[in-house]
N, C-alpha and C positions, 0 to 999 in steps of 0.2 A: 589945777594941779597942784598937790603941795610941794612943797620943797623940803618938808621938814617932816621928821617922821611921828608921828600920831603914839603917845606913850601906851603901853599895855599891847602892843604887837610886835614888840621886840624881845625874843625871849633871850635867858642868860644862863649859863652854866653854875651849877652851883657845886661847888670843889666837893663841900662836906657830905653832901647826899649823894653826889654823884649822880644828880638829875638836873634838866634843863628845868625853868620856871615854867608857870601856866601862862598863856597869853590868854587875850580876851577870845582869842579862837578856841583853843584848848577847853578853856571856862564853857563856851556855850556846849562843847560836844558832852563835856562832864557834866554841867549842869543839865542838859538836857535829857540825858542819861538818867540823871536822879529824878526829874518831875517825869519820866515815864514810868520808873518804877513805883513811885509814889501816886499818881492818878490815870496812869493808864497810858497806852502806846500811842504815839503820834500819826498822823496820818501823813501815810509816806507817798501820798499823791503829790503832796506839796515838795518841791525843790528846795531847799535851805542855801540860800545863795551866801551867806555870809554876814558881817557885821560891818557898818560904814560909821562914819562920823559928819556929822554937820546939820545946822539947823538949829531951830529955837530949842525942841523938844525931843524927847524918845518915843520909841514907836515901832510899830513893822509897818513895811509898806510893800504894794505888790506890783514889780514893774512888769510889764506887759509885752512879751516880745512878738506874741502872735495871740490868736484868739483861743488857742489850746494851751497856752502858759501858765503854770501854775507854781508860781514862784514866789519867794519870800525872803524880804531881808529884814535883818533887826538895824534901825537906825537909832544911833546915840546922838546926844546936844553936843554943840560947839565946844561946851565946858570940856567933853572928856577928852581932846584933842592933847589937853598938859594936863589934866586931871585925873590918874589912872582909878584911884577910890571912886571917884564920882561914874567912870566908865563902868567899873564893876557894880556899882549900885545899878545904874540903869540897865545894863544887862541882865543881872538877876530879876529886874521885875519884868521883861520883856521875853523872858523863855517859855514860860507858859502858854504865850499866843503861838508858840509853834507848835503845839498839841494838835490843835486843829484852826487854822489858819481861817480867816472868815472872809478873806478877799477883799478886806475894806469896810466892813459894815462897822457899826457901833457894837462892842462887846457889851454882852448882860453882866451885871452886877456880881453873878457867881465866879464868871472867868477872872474877871477882876480882884475878887477876892481871894482867889486862890492863887493870882500872881502875886498878890501881896504875902500871901501866907510864905508861898516859897520863897520869895526874895528877903524874908524875915529870917529863913532859916538856912539860905546860902549866903547872902549878899553883906558886905562890910559894914553895913547899920541897916536900923531898922525904918521902915516906911513909916513917916508920920503925917502926911498931909491928911486933912480932916475926912475928905472924900475918900481915901483908899482904905484909912481905919475903919470907917463906918460898912465898907462892903466887906473888909476882913472879919466884923464883928457878925454879918449873917452867915458867913463860909465857918466861921468856929461855933455858930450856935447849931448849925445843920451837923458839923462833925461831934457836936456835943448828942445831937439825938441819934447817930448813926457814924462811928469813925471809919465805917468803909462806906459811907454815903458816895463820895466822888467817884471810886472806881464802880461803885453800882451803876449809877446813873451813865457813865462812859461807855459799859458794855452795852447799854442797849441803846445808845445813842452816843455816838463820839464826841459829834460835834457842839460844843456848850450853844452855840446861837440857836441852835433848836430847841432847846431845853423849855418848856412853859411849866406853869403853877402845876396845872393837872398831871404832867409827865413826873415832875419831882414827887408830889404825893402819892402816884400809884405804886412808885420803886421805893421810897424810903418813909416808913410808918412813923406817925407821929409830928411830921411837921404842920406845922398851922398854916391857913390859908396867907396870913399875912407874910409869913417869912418865905413860904413859896412865891408870890406875888412880887417881895424884894430882891429875891435872888434873880428874879427873870426880869426885871426892869432893864432897859439899858443904861449902863454908865453913864455918869455925867459927874464931871472936874468939880 
């Protein structure tokens, strides 16, 4: 059990604005709301338990309390215990994964690309890891073809992991075979 607080979870009163500061928890709510407006509503059959810190890398995980359990947690790396900017950065990258939790399977490139796009919009700095920049490029190419492509696709099948090249091409006119295949390939670091 931690004996010192993790940065990002302590709110402070801002006298000039007469408001409390956002914490990682309130940012989760705000950013999830933004992601739903931009990419479609989340699957509410999943319970979002919150955020925890510890371990070598960020991600989402799915604690199993019972056979019927559908819970998801955002997990931030050890670095976030003492670095609030890093915590915000990692949180911004994980938000999109709460829209359609996959229960632990590999995310497709389209989901990681959308997560990177969103993180670049709301996070404290841009994602620059080559593997994420690559999948962001696929999503940007899709959005050049149709700026509403993600909303259209999720309206027909809200789970990213169910997308296939044929599914994408049937709903978004002008997507090449190569782009459709790239979007539906499981993401690899």
